[in-house]
C-alpha positions as CSV (number, residue, x, y, z in Angstrom):
1,M,0.0,0.0,0.0
2,P,2.7,2.5,0.9
3,S,4.6,1.7,-2.3
4,E,1.4,2.3,-4.4
5,L,0.8,5.6,-2.6
6,L,4.4,6.6,-3.3
7,D,4.1,5.7,-6.9
8,H,0.8,7.7,-7.2
9,V,2.4,10.7,-5.5
10,G,5.5,10.3,-7.7
11,E,3.2,10.2,-10.9
12,I,1.4,13.3,-9.7
13,G,4.7,15.0,-9.1
14,L,5.9,14.2,-12.5
15,R,2.7,15.5,-14.1
16,V,2.9,18.7,-12.1
17,A,6.6,19.1,-13.1
18,A,5.8,18.5,-16.7
19,A,2.8,21.0,-16.6
20,V,5.1,23.6,-15.0
21,A,7.7,23.0,-17.7
22,V,5.0,23.4,-20.4
23,L,3.9,26.7,-18.8
24,V,7.5,27.9,-18.7
25,V,8.1,27.0,-22.3
26,G,4.7,28.4,-23.3
27,R,5.6,31.7,-21.6
28,V,8.9,31.9,-23.5
29,I,7.2,31.1,-26.8
30,A,4.4,33.6,-26.0
31,G,7.1,36.3,-25.4
32,L,8.9,35.4,-28.6
33,G,5.6,35.5,-30.5
34,R,4.7,38.9,-29.1
35,R,8.0,40.4,-30.0
36,L,7.9,38.8,-33.5
37,V,4.4,40.2,-34.2
38,G,5.6,43.6,-32.8
39,R,8.5,43.6,-35.3
40,L,6.4,42.5,-38.2
41,T,3.7,45.1,-37.6
42,S,6.3,47.8,-37.2
43,R,7.4,47.6,-40.8
44,P,6.7,50.8,-42.8
45,R,4.2,49.3,-45.2
46,I,2.2,47.9,-42.3
47,T,2.4,50.9,-40.0
48,R,0.9,52.9,-42.9
49,N,-2.3,50.8,-42.7
50,V,-2.4,49.5,-39.1
51,G,-2.6,52.0,-36.2
52,P,-0.5,51.8,-33.0
53,S,-3.5,50.5,-31.0
54,M,-4.1,47.7,-33.5
55,R,-0.5,46.7,-33.5
56,S,-0.4,46.6,-29.8
57,F,-3.6,44.5,-29.7
58,L,-2.2,42.0,-32.2
59,A,1.0,41.6,-30.1
60,R,-1.0,41.1,-26.9
61,A,-3.4,38.8,-28.5
62,T,-0.6,36.6,-29.7
63,H,0.8,36.4,-26.2
64,V,-2.6,35.6,-24.7
65,V,-3.4,32.9,-27.3
66,A,0.0,31.2,-26.8
67,M,-0.4,31.3,-23.0
68,G,-3.9,29.9,-23.3
69,L,-2.7,27.0,-25.4
70,A,0.1,26.3,-23.0
71,L,-2.4,26.3,-20.1
72,L,-4.7,23.9,-21.9
73,V,-1.8,21.5,-22.5
74,A,-0.7,21.8,-18.9
75,L,-4.1,21.1,-17.5
76,A,-4.4,18.0,-19.8
77,I,-1.0,16.8,-18.5
78,V,-2.1,17.2,-14.9
79,G,-5.1,15.0,-15.7
80,I,-8.1,17.3,-16.3
81,P,-10.5,15.4,-18.5
82,D,-10.7,16.4,-22.2
83,D,-14.4,17.0,-22.1
84,V,-14.0,19.4,-19.2
85,L,-11.4,21.4,-21.1
86,V,-13.6,21.4,-24.2
87,W,-16.6,22.7,-22.2
88,G,-14.4,25.3,-20.5
89,V,-13.1,26.6,-23.9
90,G,-16.6,26.6,-25.2
91,I,-18.0,28.7,-22.4
92,V,-15.2,31.2,-22.8
93,L,-15.9,31.5,-26.5
94,V,-19.6,31.9,-25.9
95,V,-19.0,34.7,-23.3
96,L,-16.7,36.4,-25.8
97,A,-19.2,36.1,-28.6
98,V,-22.0,37.6,-26.5
99,A,-19.7,40.4,-25.3
100,L,-18.7,41.2,-28.9
101,S,-22.1,40.7,-30.5
102,R,-22.8,44.4,-30.6
103,S,-19.4,45.2,-32.0
104,L,-19.3,42.6,-34.8
105,E,-20.3,45.3,-37.4
106,N,-17.4,47.5,-36.2
107,L,-15.0,44.6,-36.2
108,A,-16.0,43.6,-39.8
109,A,-15.6,47.2,-40.9
110,T,-12.1,47.3,-39.4
111,V,-11.1,44.2,-41.4
112,I,-12.4,45.8,-44.5
113,F,-10.5,49.0,-43.8
114,I,-7.2,47.1,-43.3
115,V,-7.7,44.9,-46.4
116,F,-9.1,47.4,-48.9
117,R,-7.6,50.6,-47.5
118,P,-10.1,53.3,-48.3
119,F,-7.9,55.5,-46.0
120,Q,-4.7,55.1,-44.2
121,L,-2.9,56.7,-41.2
122,G,-2.2,60.4,-41.9
123,D,-4.8,60.7,-44.6
124,D,-7.1,63.8,-44.7
125,V,-10.6,62.3,-44.6
126,E,-14.2,63.5,-44.2
127,T,-17.0,61.3,-42.9
128,M,-20.1,61.7,-40.8
129,G,-19.7,65.5,-40.8
130,I,-16.1,65.2,-39.4
131,R,-13.0,66.2,-41.3
132,G,-9.5,65.7,-40.1
133,V,-6.3,63.5,-40.2
134,V,-6.6,59.8,-39.4
135,E,-4.4,59.2,-36.3
136,D,-5.3,55.6,-35.4
137,I,-7.4,52.7,-36.7
138,Q,-8.4,50.7,-33.7
139,L,-10.2,47.4,-33.3
140,F,-13.7,49.0,-33.3
141,N,-13.1,52.8,-33.8
142,T,-11.1,55.2,-36.0
143,V,-9.5,58.2,-34.3
144,I,-9.6,61.4,-36.4
145,R,-7.8,64.6,-35.3
146,Q,-9.7,67.6,-36.6
147,F,-8.1,70.8,-37.7
148,D,-9.1,72.6,-34.5
149,H,-7.0,69.9,-32.7
150,S,-10.1,68.2,-31.2
151,V,-10.1,64.4,-31.5
152,A,-13.1,62.4,-32.7
153,S,-13.4,58.6,-32.2
154,L,-15.9,57.2,-34.7
155,P,-17.3,53.6,-34.9
156,N,-15.9,51.8,-37.9
157,G,-19.2,50.3,-38.8
158,A,-20.8,53.8,-38.9
159,I,-17.9,55.1,-41.0
160,Q,-18.4,52.3,-43.5
161,N,-22.2,53.0,-43.7
162,A,-21.7,56.8,-44.1
163,G,-18.9,56.5,-46.6
164,V,-15.5,58.3,-46.6
165,V,-14.2,61.2,-48.7
166,N,-10.4,60.9,-48.9
167,H,-9.0,64.4,-49.7
168,S,-5.4,63.3,-49.8
169,R,-5.5,60.0,-51.7
170,T,-4.6,61.5,-55.1
171,G,-2.0,64.0,-53.6
172,I,-3.7,67.0,-55.2
173,N,-6.7,69.1,-54.4
174,W,-9.0,71.4,-56.3
175,A,-8.8,74.8,-54.4
176,A,-12.0,76.6,-55.5
177,I,-12.3,80.3,-54.7
178,E,-15.4,82.3,-55.3
179,V,-15.2,86.0,-56.1
180,T,-18.3,88.2,-56.6
181,V,-17.8,91.3,-58.9
182,S,-20.4,94.0,-59.3
183,Y,-22.3,94.2,-62.5
184,D,-21.1,97.7,-63.3
185,Q,-17.4,96.5,-63.5
186,E,-15.4,95.3,-66.4
187,L,-16.4,91.6,-66.0
188,A,-14.2,90.2,-68.7
189,R,-11.2,92.1,-67.4
190,A,-12.0,90.8,-63.9
191,Q,-11.9,87.3,-65.2
192,E,-8.6,87.9,-66.8
193,V,-7.1,89.4,-63.7
194,I,-8.1,86.5,-61.5
195,L,-6.7,83.9,-64.0
196,A,-3.4,85.9,-64.2
197,E,-3.1,85.7,-60.4
198,L,-3.6,82.0,-60.5
199,L,-1.0,81.5,-63.2
200,A,1.5,83.6,-61.3
201,D,1.5,81.3,-58.3
202,D,4.1,78.5,-58.5
203,R,2.0,76.3,-56.3
204,V,-0.8,76.1,-58.9
205,L,-0.3,73.0,-61.0
206,A,-0.2,73.3,-64.8
207,T,-2.1,70.1,-65.2
208,P,-5.0,70.3,-64.9
209,S,-4.8,73.9,-66.0
210,P,-6.4,76.5,-63.8
211,E,-9.6,78.1,-65.0
212,V,-11.9,81.0,-64.0
213,V,-15.6,80.3,-64.8
214,V,-18.8,82.2,-64.2
215,L,-20.5,80.2,-61.4
216,R,-23.8,82.1,-61.1
217,L,-25.5,85.5,-61.2
218,D,-26.3,86.8,-57.8
219,A,-28.3,89.9,-56.8
220,E,-25.0,91.6,-55.9
221,G,-23.1,90.7,-59.0
222,V,-21.4,88.0,-61.1
223,V,-19.9,85.1,-59.1
224,F,-16.6,83.9,-60.6
225,Q,-15.1,80.7,-59.4
226,A,-11.3,80.4,-59.6
227,Q,-10.4,76.7,-60.1
228,P,-6.7,76.1,-59.3
229,T,-5.3,72.6,-58.5
230,V,-2.5,72.4,-55.9
231,D,-0.6,69.7,-54.1
232,H,-2.5,68.5,-51.0
233,D,0.2,69.8,-48.7
234,N,-0.2,73.3,-50.2
235,L,-4.0,73.4,-50.0
236,W,-4.7,75.6,-47.0
237,P,-1.7,78.0,-47.5
238,S,-2.6,78.4,-51.2
239,L,-6.3,79.1,-50.5
240,S,-5.4,81.8,-47.9
241,D,-2.7,83.4,-50.1
242,L,-4.6,83.3,-53.3
243,Q,-7.7,84.9,-51.8
244,L,-5.7,87.8,-50.4
245,R,-3.7,88.3,-53.6
246,I,-6.8,88.1,-55.9
247,A,-8.6,90.7,-53.7
248,A,-5.5,93.0,-53.8
249,R,-5.0,92.6,-57.5
250,L,-8.6,93.4,-58.3
251,R,-8.4,96.5,-56.0
252,N,-5.2,97.6,-57.8
253,E,-6.9,97.2,-61.1
254,G,-9.8,99.4,-60.0
255,I,-12.3,96.5,-60.0
256,A,-14.7,96.5,-57.1
257,I,-15.7,93.3,-55.4
258,A,-19.4,93.2,-54.7
259,V,-20.5,93.8,-51.1
260,P,-23.9,92.5,-49.9
261,P,-26.3,95.3,-49.2
262,V,-26.8,96.4,-45.6
263,Q,-30.1,95.1,-44.4
264,P,-32.1,97.7,-42.4
265,V,-32.9,97.0,-38.8
266,R,-36.4,97.9,-37.8
267,F,-37.6,98.2,-34.2
268,D,-41.4,97.7,-33.9
269,H,-43.0,99.8,-31.2
270,H,-46.1,98.3,-29.7
271,P,-48.5,100.5,-27.9
272,G,-48.6,99.9,-24.2
273,H,-44.9,98.9,-24.0
274,S,-42.3,101.3,-22.9
275,A,-39.4,101.9,-25.3
């Protein structure tokens, strides 16, 4: 009897030692896997499409999965029945599925964004009434830094449903500028002056060539639209400079820009009320 007990204790000891060894090896492999995934996702081509949060999540997920597999093997070595392990894994998966059920649309949209790349980190995008630079593509959300330096975190599923306008994908932008000139001015000359100012700016691209068209006729005057195309990086500086230079050039040429008429303000006096 004592010998059988010693043999049983010795077998348990061997099983526990083997399980501990599996956990130690599993931890080493998990660490190596985490570092490997971190290095792979840090390559320039990947960092352009996958945000820092997603890269960190993939590295952590690799570590957790490797440790989970090592734990299952260790429990099996110790003697936990296979059906108990299967049931345990099944319960964990069901809990995760229920927890993520409301986020499946966002998760699917994230996969689509990474695979088909409608936008990338650093792109100037507009969606759901928000415009700014993409700072991070997370597991469920996309972080956009707006031009007023506020940060918007938008659900990826909602972005996919709303659609995305990518202002920086082509590398160039159409910088439309509207100028209203009074009817009593030399309109043809005004059009020539505006076009000359566009052609004089080195930031305005030759192809497609800039144009100045009559957009509409307003009550105040003729609305011209200057249509230069510039590199995306020059969009906002070009818009600001060109508007100032066009206004100054028209003034120097003696061409008046139309000003909306002043609307009179009327104060109604009701009998019985003090003024």
